[in-house]
Each structure stands twice: as structure tokens, then as C-alpha cells.
N, CA and C of each residue as an Amber inpcrd file, in Angstrom:
protein
   648
-105.8730000-161.3720000-199.3510000-107.2880000-161.5030000-198.9390000
-108.1570000-161.9930000-200.0910000-107.9190000-161.4510000-201.2920000
-108.7800000-161.8110000-202.4100000-108.6660000-163.2790000-202.7840000
-107.4660000-163.8510000-202.5910000-107.2880000-165.2660000-202.9400000
-108.1320000-166.1670000-202.0530000-108.1230000-165.9270000-200.7460000
-108.9230000-166.7650000-199.8510000-110.4100000-166.5370000-200.0850000
-110.8030000-165.3270000-200.4390000-112.2120000-165.0690000-200.7620000
-112.6140000-165.8800000-201.9900000-111.7980000-165.8470000-203.0260000
-112.1000000-166.5930000-204.2580000-112.1720000-168.0820000-203.9900000
-111.2580000-168.5990000-203.1750000-111.2660000-170.0220000-202.8360000
-112.4970000-170.3880000-202.0150000-112.8850000-169.4880000-201.1440000
-114.0740000-169.7430000-200.3220000-115.3370000-169.7450000-201.1820000
-115.4130000-168.8330000-202.1220000-116.5600000-168.8050000-203.0330000
-116.6670000-170.1280000-203.7870000-115.5720000-170.6260000-204.3040000
-115.5830000-171.8970000-205.0320000-116.0280000-173.0340000-204.1220000
-115.5380000-173.0470000-202.8960000-115.8970000-174.0910000-201.9370000
-117.3930000-174.0520000-201.6230000-117.9230000-172.8560000-201.3630000
-119.3390000-172.7260000-201.0160000-120.2280000-173.0980000-202.2050000
-119.8500000-172.6690000-203.3860000-120.6230000-173.0240000-204.5800000
-120.7040000-174.5350000-204.7360000-119.6190000-175.2400000-204.4460000
-119.6260000-176.7020000-204.5370000-120.4980000-177.3120000-203.4410000
-120.3890000-176.7920000-202.2230000-121.1930000-177.3160000-201.1080000
-122.6880000-177.1960000-201.3790000-123.0880000-176.1200000-202.0550000
-124.5060000-175.7960000-202.2060000-125.0390000-176.0500000-203.6110000
-124.3350000-176.8280000-204.4010000-124.7490000-177.0300000-205.8000000
-126.1130000-177.7010000-205.9200000-126.5480000-178.4480000-204.9000000
-127.8530000-179.1070000-204.9460000-128.8140000-178.5650000-203.8850000
-128.5510000-177.3780000-203.3910000-129.3230000-176.8370000-202.2670000
-130.7180000-176.3910000-202.6770000-131.6220000-176.3710000-201.7020000
-132.9650000-175.8140000-201.8720000-132.8330000-174.3510000-202.2770000
-133.7340000-173.8880000-203.1390000-133.5470000-172.6060000-203.8230000
-133.4750000-171.4010000-202.8940000-134.0810000-171.4820000-201.7340000
-134.0290000-170.3540000-200.8090000-132.7580000-170.2930000-199.9870000
-131.9500000-171.3660000-200.0500000-130.7250000-171.4450000-199.2460000
-129.5510000-171.8850000-200.1100000-129.5570000-171.4590000-201.3670000
-128.5460000-171.8870000-202.3280000-127.4270000-170.8490000-202.4410000
-126.5690000-171.0130000-203.4560000-125.4720000-170.0720000-203.6390000
-125.9620000-168.6480000-203.8410000-127.0930000-168.4720000-204.5130000
-127.5760000-167.1190000-204.7620000-127.9580000-166.4190000-203.4580000
-128.4860000-167.1850000-202.4950000-128.7410000-166.6220000-201.1570000
-127.4240000-166.1650000-200.5340000-126.4160000-167.0130000-200.5900000
-125.1200000-166.6620000-200.0230000-124.5600000-165.4070000-200.6850000
-124.6460000-165.3600000-201.9950000-124.1040000-164.2220000-202.7340000
-124.8120000-162.9210000-202.3370000-126.1320000-162.9880000-202.1670000
-126.8590000-161.7830000-201.7460000-126.4260000-161.3400000-200.3460000
-126.3080000-162.3070000-199.4290000-125.8870000-161.9730000-198.0720000
-124.4670000-161.4000000-198.0800000-123.6010000-161.9930000-198.8650000
-122.2250000-161.5090000-198.9850000-122.2030000-160.0590000-199.4720000
-122.9770000-159.7650000-200.5130000-122.9940000-158.4040000-201.0500000
-123.6680000-157.4260000-200.0830000-124.7170000-157.8770000-199.3980000
-125.3200000-157.0420000-198.3520000-124.2980000-156.7160000-197.2670000
-123.5390000-157.7340000-196.8590000-122.5560000-157.5560000-195.7840000
-121.4550000-156.5930000-196.2050000-120.9830000-156.7130000-197.4460000
-119.9500000-155.8000000-197.9280000-120.4720000-154.3650000-197.9480000
-121.7170000-154.1970000-198.3700000-122.2990000-152.8550000-198.4180000
-122.4000000-152.2570000-197.0080000-122.9350000-153.0350000-196.0710000
-123.0700000-152.5360000-194.6980000-121.6940000-152.2280000-194.1180000
-120.7200000-153.0880000-194.4170000-119.3900000-152.9080000-193.8420000
-118.6800000-151.6650000-194.3750000-119.0160000-151.2310000-195.5740000
-118.4380000-149.9890000-196.0880000-118.7790000-148.8120000-195.1880000
-119.9370000-148.8880000-194.5460000-120.3970000-147.8030000-193.6800000
-120.0200000-148.0550000-192.2250000-120.1800000-149.3040000-191.7820000
-119.9520000-149.6290000-190.3730000-118.4800000-149.8960000-190.0470000
-117.7020000-150.3320000-191.0600000-116.2470000-150.4420000-190.9700000
-115.7510000-151.4050000-189.8880000-116.0670000-152.6850000-190.0610000
-115.5050000-153.7490000-189.2300000-114.4290000-154.4780000-190.0360000
-113.9810000-155.6260000-189.5420000-112.9320000-156.4020000-190.2140000
-113.5070000-157.0250000-191.4920000-113.0340000-156.5660000-192.6250000
-113.6230000-156.9840000-193.9030000-113.4160000-158.4590000-194.1850000
-112.2790000-159.0330000-193.7840000-112.0320000-160.4430000-194.0560000
-112.9620000-161.3270000-193.2320000-113.1040000-161.0110000-191.9670000
-114.0020000-161.7930000-191.1090000-115.4400000-161.6850000-191.6120000
-115.8670000-160.4750000-191.9380000-117.2140000-160.2710000-192.4610000
-117.4260000-161.0840000-193.7300000-116.4740000-161.0400000-194.6390000
-116.5990000-161.7470000-195.9190000-116.6650000-163.2590000-195.7220000
-115.7480000-163.7960000-194.9310000-115.7120000-165.2490000-194.7360000
-116.9620000-165.7420000-194.0040000-117.3930000-165.0210000-192.9930000
-118.5890000-165.4410000-192.2550000-119.8310000-165.3770000-193.1330000
-119.9510000-164.3350000-193.9400000-121.1050000-164.2220000-194.8370000
-121.1080000-165.3530000-195.8570000-119.9570000-165.6830000-196.3920000
-119.8730000-166.7290000-197.4140000-120.1140000-168.1200000-196.8390000
-119.6720000-168.3580000-195.6130000-119.7140000-169.7170000-195.0530000
-120.9240000-169.9710000-194.1610000-121.7320000-168.9650000-193.8820000
-122.7140000-169.0820000-192.8040000-123.7620000-170.1620000-193.0250000
-124.0450000-170.5250000-194.2710000-125.1150000-171.5020000-194.5390000
-124.6160000-172.7160000-195.3240000-123.3410000-173.0860000-195.1590000
-122.8390000-174.2250000-195.9390000-123.4680000-175.5440000-195.4990000
-124.0130000-175.5840000-194.2830000-124.7080000-176.7940000-193.8170000
-125.8180000-176.3620000-192.8680000-126.8440000-175.7160000-193.4160000
-127.9680000-175.2590000-192.6080000-128.5670000-176.4410000-191.8500000
-128.6930000-176.3360000-190.5110000-129.1690000-177.4780000-189.7160000
-130.4950000-178.0570000-190.1810000-131.4040000-177.2210000-190.7070000
-132.7140000-177.7630000-191.0810000-132.6510000-178.6960000-192.2850000
-131.5290000-178.7080000-192.9920000-131.3350000-179.6370000-194.0960000
-130.3630000-180.7640000-193.7320000-129.9230000-180.7730000-192.4570000
-128.9520000-181.7670000-192.0200000-129.3450000-182.3530000-190.6680000
-130.6320000-182.7020000-190.5660000-131.1180000-183.3900000-189.3730000
-131.0180000-182.5830000-188.1010000-130.9910000-181.2600000-188.2080000
-130.9110000-180.4210000-187.0230000-129.5170000-180.2710000-186.4490000
-128.5060000-180.7810000-187.1330000-127.1290000-180.7350000-186.6390000
-126.5800000-179.3080000-186.7230000-126.4300000-178.6490000-185.5800000
-125.9450000-177.2740000-185.5400000-124.4260000-177.1790000-185.4840000
-123.7530000-178.3100000-185.3720000-122.2940000-178.3170000-185.2840000
-121.6220000-178.5180000-186.6310000-122.3640000-179.0950000-187.5860000
-121.7520000-179.4730000-188.8560000-121.2170000-178.2730000-189.6290000
-122.0250000-177.2370000-189.8010000-121.6010000-176.0820000-190.5840000
-120.3450000-175.4240000-190.0290000-120.3340000-175.0600000-188.7290000
-119.1250000-174.4690000-188.1640000-117.9010000-175.3750000-188.2770000
-118.1080000-176.6840000-188.1300000-116.9660000-177.5990000-188.2330000
-116.4260000-177.6600000-189.6550000-117.3230000-177.7260000-190.6340000
-116.8800000-177.7240000-192.0280000-116.1340000-176.4340000-192.3620000
-116.6650000-175.3190000-191.8720000-116.0190000-174.0310000-192.1340000
-114.6280000-173.9870000-191.5120000-114.5230000-174.4420000-190.2650000
-113.2210000-174.4410000-189.5950000-112.2260000-175.3210000-190.3380000
-112.6690000-176.5050000-190.7480000-111.7710000-177.4130000-191.4680000
-111.2980000-176.8000000-192.7790000-112.2140000-176.1610000-193.4890000
-111.8490000-175.5390000-194.7570000-110.8390000-174.4150000-194.5380000
-111.1120000-173.5410000-193.5860000-110.2250000-172.3930000-193.3560000
-108.8600000-172.8430000-192.8480000-108.8280000-173.9000000-192.0280000
-107.5420000-174.4370000-191.5860000-106.7410000-174.9730000-192.7630000
-107.4450000-175.6090000-193.7020000-106.7520000-176.1530000-194.8760000
-106.1480000-175.0590000-195.7420000-106.6570000-173.8480000-195.6000000
-106.1540000-172.7050000-196.3680000-105.2010000-171.8430000-195.5360000
-104.8230000-172.3620000-194.3640000-103.8300000-171.6980000-193.5070000
-104.2940000-170.3060000-193.0360000-105.5920000-170.1590000-192.8250000
-106.1220000-168.9110000-192.2690000-105.7570000-168.8430000-190.7880000
-105.4680000-167.6590000-190.2830000-105.0900000-167.4910000-188.8800000
-106.1500000-168.0600000-187.9460000-105.6830000-168.6940000-186.8710000
-106.6060000-169.3160000-185.9190000-107.5890000-168.3100000-185.3280000
-107.1310000-167.0850000-185.0850000-108.0180000-166.0770000-184.4840000
-109.1680000-165.7260000-185.4250000-108.8950000-165.6930000-186.7200000
-109.9400000-165.4120000-187.7080000-110.9050000-166.5820000-187.7970000
-110.3620000-167.8020000-187.8070000-111.2240000-168.9910000-187.8560000
-112.1540000-169.0190000-186.6510000-111.6030000-168.7740000-185.4730000
-112.4200000-168.7850000-184.2570000-113.5350000-167.7450000-184.3350000
-113.2110000-166.5790000-184.8440000-114.2100000-165.5100000-184.9500000
-115.3100000-165.8880000-185.9370000-114.9290000-166.4210000-187.0960000
-115.9120000-166.8270000-188.1000000-116.8330000-167.9050000-187.5390000
-116.2560000-168.8850000-186.8540000-117.0560000-169.9700000-186.2760000
-118.0390000-169.4280000-185.2410000-117.5910000-168.5050000-184.4030000
-118.4850000-167.9410000-183.3950000-119.6360000-167.1740000-184.0500000
-119.3450000-166.4640000-185.1220000-120.4120000-165.7720000-185.8490000
-121.4300000-166.7800000-186.3660000-120.9540000-167.8530000-186.9630000
-121.8550000-168.8820000-187.4910000-122.7110000-169.5010000-186.3950000
-122.1540000-169.6440000-185.2200000-122.8710000-170.2760000-184.1120000
-123.9120000-169.3670000-183.4800000-123.8030000-168.0630000-183.6970000
-124.6630000-167.1180000-182.9850000-125.5850000-166.2920000-183.8730000
-125.4980000-166.4230000-185.2020000-126.1940000-165.4540000-186.0480000
-127.6240000-165.8190000-186.4060000-128.0280000-167.0720000-186.3170000
-129.3420000-167.4550000-186.8190000-130.4580000-166.9760000-185.8930000
-131.6390000-166.7890000-186.4700000-132.7920000-166.3190000-185.7080000
-133.1460000-167.2950000-184.5950000-133.0890000-168.5920000-184.8810000
-133.4860000-169.5750000-183.8630000-132.5660000-169.5260000-182.6510000
-131.2880000-169.1450000-182.8750000-130.3730000-169.0560000-181.7460000
-130.6260000-167.8300000-180.8870000-131.4740000-166.9180000-181.3670000
-131.8250000-165.7580000-180.5480000-132.6960000-166.1670000-179.3580000
-133.2320000-167.3940000-179.4000000-133.9960000-167.8880000-178.2520000
-133.0780000-168.3080000-177.1130000-131.7940000-168.5520000-177.4200000
-130.8180000-168.9340000-176.4010000-130.2530000-167.6940000-175.7160000
-129.6190000-167.9080000-174.5670000-128.8610000-166.8290000-173.9240000
-127.5410000-166.6750000-174.6660000-127.3400000-165.5420000-175.2910000
-126.1620000-165.3490000-176.1280000-124.9930000-164.8380000-175.2970000
-123.8040000-165.3900000-175.5800000-122.6270000-165.0050000-174.8120000
-121.4960000-164.5080000-175.7050000-121.8550000-164.0940000-176.9240000
-120.8430000-163.5770000-177.8400000-121.4550000-162.5120000-178.7300000
-120.6960000-161.4660000-178.9600000-121.0830000-160.4800000-179.9600000
-119.8210000-159.8280000-180.4960000-119.9450000-159.2180000-181.6470000
-118.8370000-158.4700000-182.2480000-119.4200000-157.5960000-183.3440000
-118.7130000-156.5520000-183.7540000-119.2020000-155.7370000-184.8710000
-119.4010000-156.5640000-186.1390000-118.5360000-157.5530000-186.3430000
-118.6400000-158.3980000-187.5370000-119.8800000-159.2800000-187.4800000
-120.1730000-159.8470000-186.3290000-121.4060000-160.6300000-186.1650000
-122.6210000-159.7620000-186.4800000-122.6480000-158.5500000-185.9460000
-123.8010000-157.6690000-186.1580000-124.0100000-157.3780000-187.6380000
-122.9320000-157.1860000-188.3690000-123.0350000-156.8800000-189.7960000
-123.5280000-158.0840000-190.5800000-122.9320000-159.2430000-190.3470000
-123.3190000-160.4400000-191.1010000-124.7400000-160.8590000-190.7370000
-125.0970000-160.7400000-189.4830000-126.4620000-161.0600000-189.0580000
-127.4670000-160.1340000-189.7310000-127.1690000-158.8560000-189.7840000
-128.0560000-157.9190000-190.4750000-128.1710000-158.2660000-191.9560000
-127.0510000-158.5990000-192.5770000-127.0630000-158.9370000-194.0040000
-127.9280000-160.1600000-194.2670000-127.8400000-161.1500000-193.3960000
-128.6430000-162.3600000-193.5460000-130.1210000-162.0600000-193.3000000
-130.4040000-161.2500000-192.3220000-131.7960000-160.9040000-192.0190000
-132.4280000-160.0770000-193.1290000-131.6400000-159.2300000-193.7770000
-132.1720000-158.4800000-194.9130000-132.6410000-159.4170000-196.0130000
-131.9580000-160.5370000-196.1930000-132.3420000-161.4700000-197.2460000
-133.5590000-162.3010000-196.8520000-133.9850000-162.1780000-195.6010000
-135.1720000-162.9040000-195.1370000-136.4290000-162.0570000-195.2030000
-136.2990000-160.7840000-195.5940000-137.4630000-159.8990000-195.6420000
-137.5600000-159.2310000-197.0130000-138.6310000-158.4690000-197.2110000
-138.8430000-157.8370000-198.5030000-139.2780000-158.8360000-199.5580000
-139.1350000-158.4640000-200.8310000-139.5750000-159.3230000-201.9350000
-138.8350000-160.6480000-201.9450000-137.5160000-160.6030000-201.7230000
-136.7280000-161.8340000-201.6810000-137.1690000-162.6930000-200.5030000
-137.3930000-162.0720000-199.3640000-137.8320000-162.8290000-198.1920000
-139.1590000-163.5280000-198.4210000-140.0840000-162.8410000-199.0820000
-141.3740000-163.4560000-199.4170000-141.1650000-164.6620000-200.3300000
-140.3520000-164.4810000-201.3700000-140.0960000-165.5730000-202.3030000
-139.4520000-166.7590000-201.5880000-138.4990000-166.4790000-200.7050000
-137.8120000-167.5680000-199.9840000-138.7710000-168.2830000-199.0350000
-139.6420000-167.5290000-198.3820000-140.5790000-168.1480000-197.4470000
-141.4900000-169.1440000-198.1520000-142.0220000-168.7600000-199.3030000
-142.9280000-169.6580000-200.0100000-142.1790000-170.7840000-200.7130000
-140.9310000-170.5300000-201.0940000-140.1180000-171.6080000-201.6600000
-139.8910000-172.7020000-200.6180000-139.5190000-172.2930000-199.4140000
-139.2840000-173.2800000-198.3620000-140.5870000-173.9470000-197.9330000
-141.6690000-173.1510000-197.8650000-142.9590000-173.7530000-197.5300000
-143.3630000-174.8200000-198.5260000-143.1260000-174.5520000-199.8210000
-143.4030000-175.5630000-200.8370000-142.5090000-176.7680000-200.7010000
-141.2370000-176.5250000-200.3990000-140.2740000-177.6110000-200.1860000
-140.7370000-178.5340000-199.0650000-141.3650000-177.9610000-198.0270000
-141.8610000-178.7410000-196.8820000-143.3260000-179.1440000-197.0410000
-143.9240000-178.8130000-198.1940000-145.3190000-179.1530000-198.4830000
-146.2820000-178.5610000-197.4580000-146.0330000-177.3200000-197.0770000
-146.9110000-176.6360000-196.1330000-148.0050000-175.8780000-196.8750000
-149.1520000-175.7390000-196.2270000-150.2300000-174.9560000-196.8320000
-149.8220000-173.4840000-196.8330000-150.3850000-172.7250000-197.7800000
-150.0880000-171.2980000-197.8310000-150.6080000-170.5830000-196.5860000
-151.8710000-170.8630000-196.2540000-152.5460000-170.1240000-195.1930000
-153.7430000-170.9330000-194.7360000-153.9700000-170.9470000-193.4460000
-155.1610000-171.5750000-192.8740000-155.6540000-170.6570000-191.7670000
-156.7920000-169.9730000-191.9880000-157.2720000-169.0230000-190.9830000
-157.5040000-169.6510000-189.6110000-157.6790000-170.9670000-189.5630000
-157.9280000-171.6300000-188.2860000-156.6480000-171.8420000-187.4740000
-155.4950000-171.7130000-188.1260000-154.2190000-171.9270000-187.4310000
-153.5730000-170.5690000-187.1810000-153.5980000-170.1360000-185.9480000
-153.0890000-168.8090000-185.6080000-151.5610000-168.8440000-185.4240000
-150.8960000-167.7430000-185.7300000-149.4510000-167.6850000-185.4860000
-149.1190000-167.9180000-184.0170000-148.0050000-168.5940000-183.7770000
-147.5200000-168.8420000-182.4250000-146.5200000-167.7490000-182.0770000
-146.9090000-166.8500000-181.2040000-146.0820000-165.6910000-180.8920000
-145.2310000-165.8910000-179.6490000-145.2580000-167.0890000-179.0820000
-144.4720000-167.3690000-177.8770000-143.6030000-168.6090000-178.0800000
-142.9840000-168.6950000-179.2480000-142.1210000-169.8300000-179.5460000
-140.9190000-169.8840000-178.5940000-140.4710000-171.1010000-178.3070000
-139.1200000-171.2990000-177.8110000-138.3160000-171.9210000-178.9510000
-137.0500000-172.1890000-178.7160000-136.2030000-172.6500000-179.8080000
-136.7150000-173.9580000-180.4070000-137.0870000-174.9100000-179.5650000
-137.5340000-176.2110000-180.0790000-138.8430000-176.0970000-180.8440000
-139.7820000-175.3390000-180.3210000-141.0770000-175.2290000-181.0120000
-140.9110000-174.4920000-182.3380000-140.0220000-173.5040000-182.3730000
-139.7790000-172.7810000-183.6260000-139.1530000-173.7160000-184.6560000
-138.1670000-174.4980000-184.2580000-137.4830000-175.4020000-185.1770000
-138.4250000-176.4670000-185.7250000-139.4110000-176.8780000-184.9270000
-140.2580000-178.0190000-185.2970000-141.6340000-177.6180000-185.8140000
-141.8540000-176.3440000-186.0340000-143.1740000-175.9100000-186.4900000
-143.5020000-176.4600000-187.8800000-144.7710000-176.7300000-188.0920000
-145.2690000-177.1340000-189.4170000-146.3870000-176.1930000-189.8540000
-146.3910000-175.0040000-189.3020000-147.4700000-174.0450000-189.5400000
-147.4820000-173.5620000-190.9880000-148.6130000-173.0090000-191.4300000
-148.6870000-172.4320000-192.7780000-147.6390000-171.3500000-192.9970000
-147.2780000-171.1470000-194.2510000-146.2240000-170.1870000-194.5670000
-146.5730000-168.7740000-194.1240000-147.8120000-168.3610000-194.2510000
-148.1980000-167.0140000-193.8300000-147.8890000-166.7900000-192.3500000
-148.0240000-167.8170000-191.5370000-147.7220000-167.6740000-190.1120000
-146.2690000-167.2720000-189.8780000-145.3890000-167.6860000-190.7790000
-143.9680000-167.4000000-190.6450000-143.6840000-165.9060000-190.6780000
-144.5370000-165.1520000-191.3520000-144.3690000-163.7020000-191.3690000
-144.4800000-163.1360000-189.9570000-145.4390000-163.6300000-189.1940000
-145.6820000-163.1020000-187.8520000-144.7370000-163.7070000-186.8180000
-144.2820000-164.9140000-187.0830000-143.4170000-165.6070000-186.1350000
-141.9400000-165.2620000-186.3140000-141.5870000-164.6980000-187.4810000
-140.1940000-164.3060000-187.7130000-140.0440000-163.0480000-188.5610000
-140.5370000-163.0760000-189.7920000-140.1460000-162.0690000-190.7760000
-140.4830000-160.6500000-190.3510000-141.6680000-160.4480000-189.7930000
-142.0650000-159.1000000-189.3850000-141.3690000-158.6390000-188.1030000
-140.6900000-159.5640000-187.4430000-139.9520000-159.2160000-186.2250000
-138.5410000-158.7190000-186.5200000-138.0420000-159.0200000-187.7090000
-136.6250000-158.7980000-187.9780000-136.2430000-157.3200000-188.0470000
-137.1430000-156.4740000-188.5110000-136.8220000-155.0430000-188.6000000
-136.3370000-154.5030000-187.2560000-136.9970000-154.8950000-186.1920000
-136.6510000-154.3750000-184.8730000-135.5020000-155.1340000-184.2210000
-134.9910000-156.1520000-184.9020000-133.8490000-156.9050000-184.3880000
-132.5510000-156.5660000-185.1090000-132.6240000-155.6340000-186.0580000
-131.4130000-155.2510000-186.7710000-130.4330000-154.5900000-185.8130000
-129.1520000-154.8230000-186.0450000-128.1080000-154.3560000-185.1320000
-127.5370000-152.9850000-185.4960000-127.2880000-152.7760000-186.7760000
-126.5620000-151.5880000-187.2180000-127.5320000-150.5210000-187.7260000
-127.0950000-149.2900000-187.6830000-127.9270000-148.2190000-188.2210000
-128.1930000-148.4200000-189.7140000-127.1830000-148.8960000-190.4250000
-127.3480000-149.1590000-191.8580000-128.3690000-150.2540000-192.0860000
-128.2620000-151.3270000-191.3240000-129.2140000-152.4200000-191.4560000
-130.6320000-151.9910000-191.1520000-130.7930000-151.1600000-190.1350000
-132.1290000-150.6790000-189.7680000-132.7570000-149.8610000-190.8970000
-131.9510000-149.0020000-191.5190000-132.4640000-148.1870000-192.6210000
-132.8740000-149.0530000-193.8060000-132.0540000-150.0360000-194.1360000
-132.3610000-150.9160000-195.2630000-133.5760000-151.7960000-194.9770000
-133.7380000-152.1790000-193.7300000-134.8230000-153.0940000-193.3720000
-136.1960000-152.4350000-193.4500000-136.2730000-151.1460000-193.2070000
-137.5760000-150.4880000-193.1160000-138.3800000-150.6350000-194.4030000
-137.7470000-150.3690000-195.5470000-138.4780000-150.4400000-196.8160000
-138.9240000-151.8650000-197.1010000-138.0680000-152.8230000-196.8080000
-138.4300000-154.2280000-197.0460000-139.5650000-154.6650000-196.1200000
-139.5240000-154.1970000-194.8860000-140.5980000-154.4850000-193.9370000
-141.9270000-153.9260000-194.4390000-141.9050000-152.6950000-194.9050000
-143.1280000-152.0710000-195.4140000-143.6620000-152.8300000-196.6300000
-142.7630000-153.3160000-197.4630000-143.1850000-154.0900000-198.6350000
-143.9260000-155.3570000-198.2080000-143.4360000-156.0190000-197.1580000
-144.1150000-157.2280000-196.6750000-145.4990000-156.9110000-196.1350000
-145.6320000-155.7900000-195.4430000-146.9490000-155.3970000-194.9410000
-147.9190000-155.1800000-196.0930000-147.4440000-154.5380000-197.1540000
-148.2910000-154.3370000-198.3300000-148.6610000-155.6560000-198.9890000
-147.7110000-156.5660000-199.0410000-147.9970000-157.8930000-199.6020000
-149.0830000-158.6040000-198.7930000-148.9610000-158.5650000-197.4900000
-149.9500000-159.2510000-196.6460000-151.3430000-158.6380000-196.8190000
-151.4200000-157.3240000-196.9090000-152.7170000-156.6830000-197.1640000
-153.3200000-157.1970000-198.4740000-152.5100000-157.2510000-199.5150000
-152.9920000-157.7310000-200.8090000-153.3760000-159.2060000-200.7340000
-152.5830000-159.9890000-200.0290000-152.8620000-161.4270000-199.8950000
-154.2300000-161.6600000-199.2630000-154.4990000-160.9620000-198.1630000
-155.7790000-161.1610000-197.4770000-156.9500000-160.6530000-198.3170000
-156.7640000-159.5860000-199.0570000-157.8240000-159.1090000-199.9450000
-158.1640000-160.1730000-200.9870000-157.1470000-160.7600000-201.5610000
-157.3840000-161.7700000-202.6020000-157.9350000-163.0500000-201.9840000
-157.4200000-163.4380000-200.8120000-157.8950000-164.6420000-200.1410000
-159.3880000-164.5330000-199.8360000-159.7920000-163.3710000-199.4090000
-161.1890000-163.1630000-199.0150000-162.0510000-162.6660000-200.1770000
-161.4670000-162.6810000-201.3870000-162.1960000-162.2960000-202.5980000
-162.7640000-160.8820000-202.5160000-161.9420000-159.9820000-201.9550000
-162.3660000-158.5810000-201.8570000-161.8140000-157.8210000-203.0580000
-162.5200000-156.7700000-203.4610000-162.0220000-155.9500000-204.5470000
-160.7870000-155.1930000-204.0900000-159.8120000-155.0770000-204.9700000
-158.5740000-154.3570000-204.6230000-158.6410000-152.9460000-205.1410000
């Protein structure tokens, strides 16, 4: 098991060597370590959890013209080249196809304990201090304004409108980040998410105080 994990780490590091800072190898590493921690308690298939966590963002669609098939295909090709069992490859690919927030707008037809763990691990990295940093990093990458009081958050997104939004970064908190706590799957993930969620609420309070030039 350790050999394929090491090979996968090397492969992912190469794939993401030029990635945007919020979706780079360090993001993968955090999700991988989150997933391992959750799995110690939830006890699913460690190999599937590890491979899915490591490979889940090797070709994020938003950096590849919206192509949602590329990442799973690259992952499958890599794992086949390493002679990984077909059943494991199929499971990893299904996790990759179903774990992202935007896919929650679709009718989902697959779940597994491993998907729940990796999804929770990825969602944890989207909230709290790291989540705030990643949100503004991506907003800067897309040249979005920080905040515009005239542009209200869209709370009734569908998949296409969510994927194509150009809203200010602060809106993203209401359209995704603050929703994730209640979307966690595992008891472990829920416990970990609460503190990070509370941290974001405190950040937003401070942000609005400073934006409106109020004394803190």
C-alpha cells in the first residue's frame, strides 16, 4: 500500500507543480491528512480513502475549461498503469465524480463511507482560516472584487449558475462556505467543522466592522 501511495504523491505533485495556490499540492496534502485523521475514527478502506484524497483535484474543472471528465480519466489511467485493482480504481473514480460541492446540485446516485470521508476532508479545507485564505486567493486569481454591498449573495444557485458566477468573494461565504458545516457526512467531520465555521463567522463580523469604518 505504501508504495502506491508514494507513487501517487509524486504523480500529483508533478501534475500540480504550476497550480493556483488554493488548489495546489499543499491543498491536496491537507485534504489527505484530514482524510487519514477522519478515517482513523470512521474506519473505512484506507487505500481508497488515500488515493481518492490524493487524486481528487489533479485536474479541477474550473482550471480546465469546465471539463469534469479529465480528472477522473487521468486518475484511472495512472492507477491502471500501476496495476491497481479495477474495483479500487472504479471506487476512486466514482468518489472523484461525486465529491465536489457543485455536483451536490445534481441528483446523486452513488455514496460510500470512503466518499463521505474524503468529501468531509475536502470541505474542511474550504472553511476556517485556510478556507478564508483560499477563497480570497481564488478571488484574486479571477480578479474579483472583495465585496460590493450592491451585489447580494445568490442563495438559489443551480449547478450552471454556481459554476459561472463572477460575484464578489464575500458572497462565496454565503453561497458555499457557510453551508458546508451542515453538509458534513461523518460525526468526526461535523465536530471538526464547527470550530472552523465559527471562525468564519467571526471573520465576517470583523470584515463588516472594518468595511463600514466602525470601531472594533
